[in-house]
N, C-alpha and C positions, 0 to 999 in steps of 0.2 A: 503493499500500500504505500503512495507516495506519500511527501510531506502535506501536500496541499491537499488531500483526501482523509488526512488522520482524525479521527473521531478526538475530540479534546476531552480527556477526563478529568473533572474539576477534581480539587483536592478539598481536604479539610486540615484545621488547625487543631492540636493537641498539645499542650503544654505538660512537659515531663521532667521527674526531679533525676538527680546524678545516680539513682538506684535503679530506676526503670529499665526493664530490658526493650529491645528493639520491639515497636509495635507495629505492625503490618497496615498500611492504609492511613498512617497518620505521623504528624510532626511531632518529636520530638525537640522541646526546646531548652537551650543554655546548659546542653549538656558536658561535660569534660569528656572530651576523647582523646587518645593520644598525650601529648604535652598542652593541649590547647582548653583555656578555661570554660569557654563558651561555644559551643558548636550547636546549630541547627539540623538536625536530621531528619530525613522523610524516608520512611520503609514503605515500597509499594505493597500491594497485595500481589501482583504480578512477578514472573519470572522472566527472565531475558528471552526474548524470542533465538537468541544463538545461544553457544556454550553451555555451561552449567552453572545452574542457579542465578544470581541477579550480577548487574554490573554497578561501578560505583564511579560516581561521579564528584569531584570535590570541587566547588565553585567559590571563587573567591572573590571579596567587595571590592569595590573600589574606594578612593579618598573620599574621606569625610561620609561616607556611606556605612549606615548600621548593616547588621547582618538580618536585622528586622525586615528591612525592605526587601529581601527575596521569600519571605512569608506570602507575599502579595505579586509576587512575580510569576505565578503558574508553572512555577517548576513541577508541581506535584503531577501535571499534567504528561508531562516527558516521562517523569518517573514511573507512572502507572502504566503510559503507552510501552515504554520500552524494559519494563521489569528494572529500574534503575534506581538504586539507594543514592541520593543527592546529601551530601555533607557539606555545611555552609559555615568554615570558622571564622572566628574574630581574631585578626591578627594579634599575635603576642607581643613582637617586636615593633612597633607601629613607627612610621618614620615621621614628618608633618603632615598635618590636615589628615592624620589617620590612615596613611598610604602604607600599603605593604612596601617595603624599603628594598627594590629591586637592583636601586642604584648605589646601594652600600654594602659594606661589609663582604665578607668572603663568600663566593658561590660555590657551595659545596654540600656533601649529604649530611655533612655534621653540623653545619652549621644554621644558627638562628631559627627561622620559620622554615626552611628548608628540609631542616631536622623534624620537625615539629610536624610537618605536612605527611611525611614518611612515616613518622611515628603513628600519625592518625591514620593512615592506610593499614600499617600492621596492625594496628587495635580493631580496626572494621573486620578485616581479613579473617582474624582470629576468633572473632564473633559469629559464633555458629548461627545466631537468630538472623542475621544478614545475609547469608549464603552467598559470598563475594567470590565471583569467578576472578582467581587472580590474572587471567587473560584478558578481562574486562575493566580495568581500573582506569579512569579517565580524569583531567584537571582541566577546569577553564576558569576565565576570570574577566573581570571588566576594568579597564585603566589601569590602574597601577596593580591590581589583582592579576590582568590579562598578561602583563609582563612577568609578574612574577610567576606564574601559571605557566607561560611560556619557558621561563628560565629553569623550574623544577623539571619540566617534561626534558629538558635536555640534560640536566644534572643526573636525572634517573631514567634515562628511556628504558631501561629493563623493567622498571615498574608501572610506568604508565604507556599504555596502549595508543592513547592519544590525548591531544590538547586541544582546547578551545580557547582563541585570543579574539576577544572581543574589545575594540577601542582602545588597543594597548600599544605604547610606545615600543620600539625595537629591544631585544634584550641588551643589556651593557649599554644602553644609552645614560646620559645623565638626567637630572629632575627636570633641568632647563629645558630638555628637548620634549618634555611631555607636555607642556603649556606654552611653549616657544614656536620658535619654526622648525621645519623637519631636521632630524640630525640622522647624517647617514650612519647605517650599522652593517657591518659584515656579518650578516646573521648566520650564515651556513659555516662560516668560520667558527663564531664564536660558539655557536651549537655544539659544534664538533669536541672543540675544547673543554666544554663545560662536562661532557660525556665522560671525556679521556679514557679508560679501560672499558667503559661501558658504551661506547660508540658502535659497538657491532649491532646493539640492538634499536638504532636508528634506522636500520634497515628494512624494519617492519613495523615501525612507527605511524601514525598518522596525524594531519593538523588540519583544523578549520581555522580560518583567519576571517573574522567580520569588522564591520564598521558602518555606523551610520553615515550616509552621505550628506547630512545637516548637521554635522558634529563640527563645533565652530571650539571647541575645548581642546582637544587633541589632534593634532594635524593628522587628515587623511590619507597622506603619503605613506603611512606605516602599513595601511591596509597590505598594497603591493610589495611594499618592501619586506614585508612577513611573511607575506606568502613565497614570494620567490625567495626568500632566506632560508626558509625551511624547504622547501623544493631542491635547493640547494645542497642542504644537509642530508637530504633524501637521495638526491642523484635522480630527480624524475624531472620531466619535460611538460610543458603547459600543453593542453589539449586546445583546438583551436574551436570559437564559438562560447557561447554562455546559455544559460538556462534560466528562465524567468519562474520562480517560486511564490506561491500564495496566489491570491487574487483579491480583486477589489482595490481598498485602498492599503491593504497591507501586503507587499510584494517584497522582493528581494532579488536580486542578480548574482547567480552563481557561476564561477569559472573553477573549472576544474583541470586538475594534473593528472599524469597517468596514473593508471590502477587506483584511481580515488584517493592518493596519497595525500594530497594537498587542496582543499577548497578555500576558495577566497569568494565572500560574500559582501555584496553592499545591499546595507539595509536602508530600504527607500524610504525616505521623511523620518527616519531616528535621528536624533540628538545623541549628545553625548549620555548615553544610558542603555543599560543591560534592554534587551527588547525582549518583552513578555508577551505579546501578543495582545489579543482581544481581553479588555477586562483588567489586565496588570496595571499596577500603580504601585508608588511607593519612591522613594528618594532614589534619584539614578535608575528609574525603572521606567520604562516606555511601554505604553499600550497601542502605540501607533503604527508599529511593524509587525513582522511574522513573530512566532515564538521561536527564538534562538533556541532554546533548551531542547523543544522538541526537535528542530534542526538537527541538533547534536546527536539527541538519542538515535534519529534514522540515520544518519552519517554513520557514527560509530558502529553500530550494529551491521550495516551493511558493508563497510568498507574496512572494519578491523582483521587486520592479517595473521592473528596469533589463535585466534579460535579455528578450532578444526570443524571444517563445515560439511565435511562428508557424510553425507546420510548413510546409514546401514540400509541393507536391503530389505525390502517389502515381502512378507508372505501373503498368501490367499488362496483359497478355495482348497486348504489342507483337509484330507480326507483319510479315513483308514476302512478297510473292508477286509471279513475274512473269506478264505476261500480254502477249502481242502486243509484248514489247521494252519495255514499261512496268513500273514496278513498283508495287505496291498495298502502302501502307503501314496498318495499322489497330491498332489498341488502345483503352485506357480510361485515362483521367486524372482523378484527382479531387481534391479540397482540403478538409479538414476545416475550416478556419476559416472562409474566404470562398469562392472560385470560381476555377476555371481560367481565366486568360486568354487565353492562346496556346498552341499546340503547336508546337515547331519540328522540322523533319526536315532532317538534313543526309546526302545521298548522296555518298560517296567512292568511289573505285575505287584500285588500285594505283599507278597513273600520277600520281595526284594530282588528279584531275578531281573538280570539287566541283558538286553540284547542292541548291540549297536550297530549302523550301518552309515553308507555314506553315498553321495549320489551326486553327479553334474546336471544342469539343467539343459534341457534341449533348445532349439533354435527359436522354438515359441515360448521359452522359459518356463515351461513345465517340468515336472520330475517325476520319477518314479521309482520305489524301494519296495522289493518283496522279500520278507524276513523268511527265514527257516521255517519248518513245521514246530507248532508252538503245542506244549501241553494246555490243555482246558484251563482255562482261567480268562479274569478280566485284565486287560492289558492298557496302559497308557501309553501314548505314541506322544512323544515331543519333538517337534522338529525346528530347528535352527538354520538360518542360512548365513554364510559369511561371504564378503566381498573382496576384491584383490587388494585391498590395502588393510583386511582383518577387521573390519567392523562387522559385528555381528548383530542380526534380526532380534527381535523381540519373539519369545518362543511362542508357538501354536501347540497347545495340547489337546488330543481326542482322545476317546474311550472307545475299545471296541471288544466284543468278547468272542474268545475260541470255545466253542463247544456249547452245549445247553444251558438255556439261564437256570437260575438258583430260584429258591421260591420267592413270592413277592415281597419285599423289603421296603418301607420307607425309604426317602433319600435323606443323605446326611449333609446338613450344612457344618462349614467349619470356617475359622480365620474370617469371623464375619466383622467388619469393622464400620463406623461413620465416621467422616469427616466433614465438620461444619464450616462454612464462609459466608458470614452477614447472614442473610436469610436462606441460604442454599445448604442443603445435606446432601452428602453422596454416600451410599452404601456398597461397599464392596465385599466380596467374599469368595469360599469355594464352594461349589456344589457335586457331591458323588452320590450317583445313583448304580447301586448293584444289578439292577434290572436293566438298565439303559432305555427306560421308559419314562423319563422324567418330561412333563408337557409344560410346567413353568415354574419362575421363581417369583413369587408376587411380594412386593414392598409396600407395606400402609405407612404413609405418612400423615401428618395432621391434616395435610390437603386433600389425602384421598389416597388410592391404591393403584399402583403401576405396576407392569410385568418387567422385571429387570432384563436387561441384555445379556445374554449367557453367551459364552466364547468356550467352548471347552468344559472345563473344570471351573472357570472363572465368571463371578457374574457381577453387574453395577447397576444401579440406578440412581437418578438424582432427582429432586425436588426443589424448588425455588418458592420464593414469596411465602415463607415459613411464618407462623405467628412466633413473636419472641418468647422466652421464657424456656422453662425443662419440659421435654415432651417424650413420648415413647414412639419408638419406631418398630413394626413387627415384620420380620421376614419369614416367609413362607414358602418352601419348597415341596411340589406336588407331583406326583407321579399319575400314569395313565389308569391306573389300577384305583385311583382316589387315596392312596397312602401319602401322608405329608409329615413332614417336620417343620418345627419353627422354633425361631429366637427373637429377643426382644432387645432392644438398644435402647439405652437413655443419652439424650443430647441436648445441649443448653445452645439455643438459638438466639442470637443477639440481633436484636431488631431495632437498636438506637441508631441516632441521627446525630454526628458530630456538628456542630456548628457555633458560631456566635450567637449572643443574645439577640442582636439586632436580626440576624438571618434566622434564627428560630422565630421571632415575630414577624417577619415577613413572609415566611412561610405558613402561617397562621399554625403552629404548634404551639404558641406564647402569644397572651396579648399583654396589655400593660397593666393589667391588675395588680400583677404580683412583680410589676417590673423592678422596684427599689430592693426587694428581697432576692430575686436571682442575680442583681447588678452587683450586690454587696458581697455575695459569695462568688461570682466569677467574673467580674468586672467585663473587661473585652475580650478573654480567653474565649476559646472554643470549648463548651462541653457535651455531654451527651444526653439525650433524651430519649426515653424510651416510652412506647405506646403501650398503655396499660388499659385492658378493657374494665368497663364499668357497667351496671345494670342497665337495662333497656337497650343493649346492643351497641350504646355507645361507649367512647373512649377518651381517655386523658393522657397527656404528653406529660412525663415527669422524669426528674433527676433520679440519680440511686436511691436516695432518701427521702424523696417526696418533697424536699423543702422548697423546690423551683417547678411548680406545675402549671400547666395551661387549661383554658377552658374546657368543659365536656362538650364533645363535638361527636360526627359521625367518624367511625374508625375508617382509617386508609384502605385496608385491604391491601390484597395483592394488586401488585401493579400499581398502588398509592404513592404516598411521597417516602422515600427511601432515602433521601437526603444525599444522593450522588452528585449533584450541583452545586457547590458552595452553599450548601443550607438551604437551596430556595425550594419551591413547592413545584412538584413534577406532576400534580395532577390526578395520574391514573391513566388507566389503558380502557379499550372498549369492552372489556370484561367485568369492570367494576364502577361503583360510581364514587367518587371524592367529593365531599361536605366540608365548607369552613363556615364557620360563623364568626364575624369579628367586625370590626370598623370599617366604613366604606374605605377610608385612605389606606389601610392596612393591604385591604383587597387591592386597590391600586398598585402597591407596593410590590406585592407577590405576582401583579400580571392577571389578574381575576377580574379587574374591572378599570375603566379608564373615566377621565372627566372632563368636563367642558365648562364654559363659561367664565363670571368673576372669579379670581382667583380665590377669595375669600370664602366664597359660598358658592363653590360650583355644583353642577349636578352631576352624579355618578352612573354610570351604566356598565351592565355586565359584558366583558370582553366577548366578543363573539355572536352573540345573541342581540346586544343592544338592550337587553331589558332594563327598564330603569330601576334605579335603586331609592330609597326614602331615606331621607333624614342628612343629606347632603355630608359634609366630610367626615364628622364623628357618629354619624347614624349606624346603627350595626344593622347588619345583614346577612342574609344565608344565602351563599352561591354553590351550586352543584356542577359537576360536569363528568361526564362519562369518556371524555377521551383525552382530557389534559388541556383542551384548546379552546373550545367552546363552552362558555359558561352561561348558567340560567340562573334566576332569582328563585329562591325557595328549596325546599329539601329534595334529597334525592328519590324519584320515583319509587 
């Protein structure tokens, strides 16, 4: 998926203390990591689309810029889209105006904040909660942070697979060069010198260089000087032409070097700021251009040279049948990048007897294995395929019987587990049927029963939009004779929404009735509300101890407000009805209504239907919608 078509996943803010572990899908603020006293860390729910685990992006602030500015810079969108942990440290050894001191002191792995950044990376890689892939560690920054990030990437190219330089003066330049006229720098030679004995790792490092074309603070000459300099350090040539990124008023022009090793971006209309895309705000954070963090996520994931991108072979149509006491195993094995080198077949029974065979694929990708004559028993056939570079496919297991079937017996369930993620729960396990007449594995969630997907001895089923709280999931395996077995699982579903107080109010979860109580407890920090059922089929949003709670209103239900967009109201879907009762003004803030007329005494109307609302600004109205787009006055039908 290209950058301009990426779906932007809005983030949430969650303050954390030093002792807290990584919390997926949230910010931890002011955490001490490595040798830094204050680091904001965002850990996504997702994993990287390449390699193993998650990538890590260290973002360095600019001069006079607080790290808090990056809490509203849309970094969460890139983190979730590309499975990227984001760490924003506050420099420990600041120069004048709070800058990263890229022009001062020794430039080595053991000096000042260079050592601190390496310590931060080491600490985060060692923390299993983050699941950092050491081949996907990147550093980026703005202004002085950009120059410091570039220097750090050159000092430790073995650690950093890529670097992002936004509006930064060239490495090795003086402080005067940042705010004065362009200062020439031999970036290629300096980078290689900084790398020293680690210069060999420059051969597979990548770099993105970006600059706002409206920047009047740091000379735009550095954009091309830095890009050409890093290309020189890498030994690659520029490709002809350019690409336009983004759409509408938020665009950028991209120039590329061979193998995607270097990109140079002109951020159209952006001043001396980190380009955060639509909705971004904060000190030296611009909302007028593309989301540069999203660009970096895509650029790094598509061009990283250190991740093994070879995909293992794929098995399909694997089956086993019995003929005169022999097992005939057939199927297909394909490999996208190379070829299937070998297909391995392992045949076992409950007594532990093992029979091994191998085969090659034919021109049509099919394979065939015929076993020796086997004693009567139930056998499990496991097939794997390996490619020309040794990558092994996922195993495919089927069962088949030699000889007459035994008396009827119920299927046996084992290793049944449930994994909860937000309001979704996934159930997996194994099912063994001695008689080979399994008809279904049924999984009953709070929202209903569904047939699990069964592949050999494994099964899985998933349900989403589950209600919050503790609940029981029942798994039943049924055979053709009506015999069955079942097991139950307990799971806690977190249906909470994390947002700021104003965002909760805008979304209709809270109103101003208890504003002072909630504000005294949380101020401007983000906090979680969970929807709790009340009598009469109504619900209330409240925090964990009930001290901050909203009005009694219709429950959001499946597809309702899950808080996936900066705490705003998502309305619902075509299978449910969302209903909110609050002041007309807050309906307008949430997008459910609009106003016309005199500023201090406007008329209010429901968005989409134009239904009139009574009471002007602070009149209370009930609105409902079945699609989250068109709103009507009144209660859900």
